[in-house]
PLY file of the C-alpha trace (Angstrom):
ply
format ascii 1.0
element vertex 332
property float x
property float y
property float z
element edge 331
property int vertex1
property int vertex2
end_header
-2.22 17.39 16.78
-1.12 15.76 13.62
-0.27 18.22 10.95
1.18 17.86 7.45
4.28 18.85 8.93
4.69 16.64 11.83
2.65 13.82 9.13
5.06 11.11 7.28
3.62 11.07 3.38
4.71 8.09 1.34
3.64 6.38 -1.97
1.93 2.60 -2.17
2.85 1.42 -6.05
0.70 -0.91 -8.01
3.02 -0.65 -10.96
0.02 -0.12 -13.12
0.08 -1.14 -16.34
-1.47 1.56 -19.22
-3.53 0.41 -22.03
-0.79 1.11 -24.47
2.07 -0.18 -22.42
2.98 -3.73 -20.99
4.75 -4.81 -18.01
8.00 -4.09 -18.52
7.35 -0.37 -18.74
5.26 -0.62 -16.16
7.82 -1.76 -13.86
10.37 0.87 -15.09
7.91 3.36 -14.36
7.96 2.26 -11.07
11.85 2.72 -10.66
11.20 6.30 -11.96
8.67 6.99 -9.53
10.49 5.50 -6.36
13.67 7.30 -7.65
11.86 10.76 -7.87
10.00 9.80 -4.31
13.82 9.58 -2.59
14.67 12.79 -3.90
11.84 14.78 -3.27
12.31 13.31 0.55
9.29 10.52 0.75
9.64 8.47 3.65
8.50 4.94 2.23
7.58 3.47 -0.83
5.74 0.26 -0.62
4.61 -2.07 -3.77
1.08 -4.05 -3.63
0.96 -7.93 -4.40
-1.98 -8.82 -6.99
-2.29 -11.42 -9.02
-4.14 -12.73 -12.23
-4.51 -9.05 -12.65
-3.79 -7.72 -16.54
-2.99 -4.20 -15.36
-0.70 -4.31 -12.36
2.13 -5.75 -12.71
3.34 -5.95 -8.73
2.47 -9.54 -8.35
6.43 -10.85 -7.44
6.37 -7.85 -4.60
9.48 -8.91 -2.95
11.41 -9.58 -6.31
10.51 -5.91 -7.47
11.42 -4.13 -4.33
14.95 -5.88 -4.47
14.90 -4.22 -7.87
14.29 -0.94 -6.58
16.12 -1.35 -3.33
19.57 -1.77 -5.69
18.29 1.49 -7.55
17.71 3.66 -5.13
20.15 4.67 -2.28
18.25 5.61 1.02
14.51 5.29 0.79
12.67 3.15 2.37
10.73 -0.27 0.45
8.28 -2.56 1.47
5.23 -4.81 1.06
1.41 -3.02 1.61
1.24 -5.35 1.47
1.88 -9.40 1.17
-0.81 -11.16 1.40
-0.01 -13.84 3.61
-2.57 -16.64 2.83
-0.63 -17.07 -0.55
2.88 -17.65 1.22
4.50 -20.13 3.90
5.91 -17.72 6.75
9.16 -19.50 7.00
9.21 -18.11 3.02
8.23 -14.73 3.75
11.08 -14.22 6.53
13.51 -15.64 4.32
12.56 -13.28 1.45
12.22 -10.58 3.46
14.84 -11.31 5.41
17.55 -12.00 2.65
16.38 -7.91 1.09
16.84 -6.72 4.75
20.37 -7.62 4.82
21.44 -6.66 1.30
19.69 -3.58 2.41
20.10 -3.29 5.94
17.57 -0.59 7.88
15.52 0.18 4.58
13.27 -3.16 4.41
9.23 -2.86 5.81
6.88 -5.98 5.64
3.54 -5.02 5.65
1.33 -7.73 6.01
-2.48 -8.59 4.53
-4.93 -11.07 5.34
-6.61 -10.99 2.27
-5.67 -13.63 -0.47
-5.92 -10.41 -2.87
-7.28 -12.79 -5.76
-9.99 -15.38 -7.11
-10.27 -18.68 -5.72
-9.30 -20.04 -9.26
-6.21 -17.96 -8.95
-6.04 -18.27 -5.35
-5.72 -22.55 -6.48
-2.77 -22.00 -8.68
-0.80 -19.80 -5.96
-1.20 -22.46 -3.30
-1.62 -26.25 -5.43
-3.60 -27.43 -2.88
-1.89 -26.06 0.88
-5.00 -25.30 3.12
-4.00 -21.63 4.37
-6.67 -19.60 5.27
-7.61 -15.84 6.69
-8.26 -18.04 9.77
-4.72 -18.56 9.89
-3.53 -15.02 9.87
-3.01 -14.25 13.72
-0.70 -17.53 13.80
1.37 -16.84 10.69
2.39 -13.62 11.80
3.45 -14.66 14.88
5.41 -17.71 13.52
6.93 -14.62 11.33
7.89 -12.21 13.80
9.71 -15.43 15.21
11.55 -15.89 12.18
12.82 -12.49 12.16
13.80 -11.51 16.05
16.73 -13.08 17.79
16.57 -16.49 17.64
15.55 -18.84 20.63
17.23 -21.59 22.59
16.70 -24.91 21.17
14.44 -23.13 17.85
14.57 -25.68 15.50
13.61 -23.93 12.64
15.69 -20.79 11.31
15.10 -17.84 8.77
18.11 -18.09 6.93
18.83 -15.03 6.53
16.15 -13.57 8.65
16.72 -14.50 11.88
17.92 -11.36 14.05
17.21 -9.00 10.82
14.29 -7.58 13.12
12.31 -6.77 9.70
9.76 -3.86 10.92
6.13 -5.68 10.56
2.77 -3.78 9.58
-0.28 -5.04 9.38
-2.72 -3.72 6.82
-6.48 -3.76 6.71
-9.59 -2.95 5.67
-11.87 -4.21 8.51
-11.72 -4.19 12.24
-9.84 -7.68 12.51
-6.51 -6.60 11.59
-6.89 -3.34 13.84
-7.61 -5.99 16.83
-5.02 -7.69 15.60
-2.34 -5.29 15.77
-3.59 -3.86 19.17
-3.22 -6.95 20.70
0.33 -7.65 19.06
1.67 -4.12 19.77
2.33 -3.45 15.84
1.84 0.18 13.43
-1.40 -0.50 11.84
-2.59 0.39 8.00
-6.13 0.67 6.90
-6.58 0.54 3.44
-8.81 3.49 3.40
-7.71 3.99 -0.39
-10.39 1.39 -2.10
-11.98 0.65 1.65
-12.65 3.89 3.87
-15.88 2.80 5.40
-14.54 1.44 8.25
-11.85 3.91 8.49
-12.42 5.40 12.12
-13.77 2.72 13.64
-10.96 0.13 12.73
-8.81 3.45 14.08
-10.33 3.78 17.06
-10.47 0.08 17.83
-6.96 0.09 17.05
-6.06 3.56 19.57
-7.97 1.99 22.65
-7.08 -1.70 22.74
-3.22 -1.09 21.61
-1.02 -2.40 23.87
2.52 -1.65 24.09
5.20 -4.34 22.32
9.11 -4.87 22.94
8.20 -3.36 19.09
6.11 -0.35 19.13
5.24 1.90 22.39
2.96 3.88 21.03
-0.37 3.09 18.18
1.11 4.26 15.13
-1.47 4.52 11.95
-0.91 4.79 8.37
-3.76 5.27 6.51
-3.77 5.05 2.17
-5.30 8.11 -0.51
-5.65 8.48 -3.46
-4.34 11.56 -4.99
-4.20 13.49 -8.05
-2.37 17.12 -8.00
-2.26 19.45 -10.56
-1.74 22.84 -11.28
-5.35 23.18 -11.56
-8.56 21.66 -9.92
-9.99 20.86 -14.00
-6.92 19.67 -14.93
-6.85 17.00 -11.65
-10.66 16.05 -12.32
-9.91 15.24 -15.92
-6.73 13.74 -14.70
-8.42 11.74 -12.41
-10.83 9.82 -14.58
-7.71 7.12 -15.43
-8.14 5.99 -11.67
-12.40 5.87 -12.11
-12.28 3.71 -15.67
-9.89 1.15 -13.57
-12.59 1.25 -10.68
-15.29 0.82 -12.76
-13.67 -2.27 -15.01
-13.12 -3.60 -11.24
-16.26 -3.24 -10.33
-17.70 -4.83 -13.22
-15.27 -7.81 -12.33
-13.35 -7.02 -15.39
-9.78 -5.88 -14.46
-8.04 -3.67 -17.23
-4.40 -1.61 -18.06
-4.93 1.92 -16.98
-6.83 4.24 -19.39
-6.03 7.64 -21.00
-8.15 10.05 -19.14
-11.08 11.63 -20.77
-13.00 14.72 -20.66
-16.37 13.49 -19.18
-16.96 9.96 -17.63
-20.49 10.09 -18.79
-21.52 7.06 -20.89
-18.96 5.10 -19.15
-20.67 4.63 -16.33
-24.24 4.20 -14.55
-25.50 5.73 -12.01
-25.35 3.27 -9.14
-21.47 2.82 -10.89
-20.80 6.21 -9.88
-21.39 6.40 -6.49
-20.39 3.15 -5.87
-16.81 4.87 -7.29
-16.86 7.35 -5.31
-17.36 5.39 -2.26
-14.44 3.40 -3.16
-12.50 6.53 -3.44
-14.45 8.34 -1.15
-11.02 9.54 0.82
-9.39 10.63 -2.33
-7.59 14.02 -2.73
-8.41 15.51 -6.52
-7.51 19.35 -6.98
-4.71 22.10 -7.47
-2.06 22.30 -4.28
-4.00 24.95 -2.41
-7.34 22.37 -2.88
-5.68 19.32 -1.97
-3.23 21.05 0.64
-6.68 22.16 2.81
-8.44 18.44 1.84
-5.51 17.08 3.86
-5.07 19.52 6.23
-9.35 18.26 7.28
-8.54 14.66 7.30
-6.00 14.53 9.35
-7.68 16.73 11.74
-10.21 13.94 11.20
-8.15 10.70 11.75
-4.98 12.45 13.32
-2.77 9.57 11.06
0.57 9.09 11.95
1.27 8.82 8.11
-0.53 9.06 4.32
0.51 6.44 2.32
-0.40 8.11 -1.10
-1.54 6.22 -4.42
-1.56 7.88 -7.75
-2.73 6.31 -10.70
-2.23 9.02 -13.27
-1.98 7.79 -17.20
0.93 10.20 -17.82
4.76 9.63 -16.83
5.40 13.32 -16.31
2.34 14.31 -14.81
2.37 12.05 -12.09
6.28 12.75 -11.19
4.88 16.43 -11.16
1.77 14.97 -8.95
3.80 13.84 -6.10
5.99 16.62 -6.31
3.15 19.21 -6.09
1.97 16.95 -3.40
5.75 16.58 -1.22
5.84 20.37 -1.26
2.62 21.16 0.21
5.04 19.59 3.91
7.16 23.08 2.37
0 1
1 2
2 3
3 4
4 5
5 6
6 7
7 8
8 9
9 10
10 11
11 12
12 13
13 14
14 15
15 16
16 17
17 18
18 19
19 20
20 21
21 22
22 23
23 24
24 25
25 26
26 27
27 28
28 29
29 30
30 31
31 32
32 33
33 34
34 35
35 36
36 37
37 38
38 39
39 40
40 41
41 42
42 43
43 44
44 45
45 46
46 47
47 48
48 49
49 50
50 51
51 52
52 53
53 54
54 55
55 56
56 57
57 58
58 59
59 60
60 61
61 62
62 63
63 64
64 65
65 66
66 67
67 68
68 69
69 70
70 71
71 72
72 73
73 74
74 75
75 76
76 77
77 78
78 79
79 80
80 81
81 82
82 83
83 84
84 85
85 86
86 87
87 88
88 89
89 90
90 91
91 92
92 93
93 94
94 95
95 96
96 97
97 98
98 99
99 100
100 101
101 102
102 103
103 104
104 105
105 106
106 107
107 108
108 109
109 110
110 111
111 112
112 113
113 114
114 115
115 116
116 117
117 118
118 119
119 120
120 121
121 122
122 123
123 124
124 125
125 126
126 127
127 128
128 129
129 130
130 131
131 132
132 133
133 134
134 135
135 136
136 137
137 138
138 139
139 140
140 141
141 142
142 143
143 144
144 145
145 146
146 147
147 148
148 149
149 150
150 151
151 152
152 153
153 154
154 155
155 156
156 157
157 158
158 159
159 160
160 161
161 162
162 163
163 164
164 165
165 166
166 167
167 168
168 169
169 170
170 171
171 172
172 173
173 174
174 175
175 176
176 177
177 178
178 179
179 180
180 181
181 182
182 183
183 184
184 185
185 186
186 187
187 188
188 189
189 190
190 191
191 192
192 193
193 194
194 195
195 196
196 197
197 198
198 199
199 200
200 201
201 202
202 203
203 204
204 205
205 206
206 207
207 208
208 209
209 210
210 211
211 212
212 213
213 214
214 215
215 216
216 217
217 218
218 219
219 220
220 221
221 222
222 223
223 224
224 225
225 226
226 227
227 228
228 229
229 230
230 231
231 232
232 233
233 234
234 235
235 236
236 237
237 238
238 239
239 240
240 241
241 242
242 243
243 244
244 245
245 246
246 247
247 248
248 249
249 250
250 251
251 252
252 253
253 254
254 255
255 256
256 257
257 258
258 259
259 260
260 261
261 262
262 263
263 264
264 265
265 266
266 267
267 268
268 269
269 270
270 271
271 272
272 273
273 274
274 275
275 276
276 277
277 278
278 279
279 280
280 281
281 282
282 283
283 284
284 285
285 286
286 287
287 288
288 289
289 290
290 291
291 292
292 293
293 294
294 295
295 296
296 297
297 298
298 299
299 300
300 301
301 302
302 303
303 304
304 305
305 306
306 307
307 308
308 309
309 310
310 311
311 312
312 313
313 314
314 315
315 316
316 317
317 318
318 319
319 320
320 321
321 322
322 323
323 324
324 325
325 326
326 327
327 328
328 329
329 330
330 331
């Protein structure tokens, strides 16, 4: 049975830009968070790829990974994820092969099937390329080829990349990637931090259909969890309003910067938006250490996850660092 002590704890960072901040400040905040996570003993630290969102600074994901790797020592770093329709498989393999060559045994490659942007932004990213989500399985297999040992008569080699065996993870918020990860024998990360509706169905599908591979012998499930831990429940609920405001703006199609917390969300959302936000953040764990510990124990009992990867969108720098410290202490 998966317990807090046996489950790996990791961090997923979007490099949120604060309401009174800048992209540079956001990137520096990401570094401070990564260094703190390393000190606390978190297993890995992933960066998410987003484009044309003025409140998120992690668009050049592999570049940001390199920046964090250069200023940390042992923490695993990776993508959660690279949105594969936006990139050629060879270029992804070369970028992460380069990272793995510079920082051996520290780099992960999480791959997502969705473009993660609107149609206009997609065209700006691809410049006429006809990549679609339907090509995802073939693109994943191509990347695995580029990162594995070179095959006889292989005409295109990723240099660096070939033979680095960068661990590949499939990410998803539906059943498609769960099925593909099971078929290829790859670890699977479900985006329950923003789309929890199909979580249990996806986990079951993945585990029941998993085929052992050269990459993985047993199914491995990572689940995304929004979290706010503070000294008291009331403070945690107060700090969580920053993320609630962000999700309201997202649902309205008006992505914005991370705003300071408010005493009440009343007047900032409609009743329908309140329900939508609570569905979006359906697996969020918010409260004091004792409250969150109980919530996480129940969550692990339900899901039997091998690893939890936490998002922590708290406005105040010190309170965010304190939150992930209180969270990690729950395993002691």
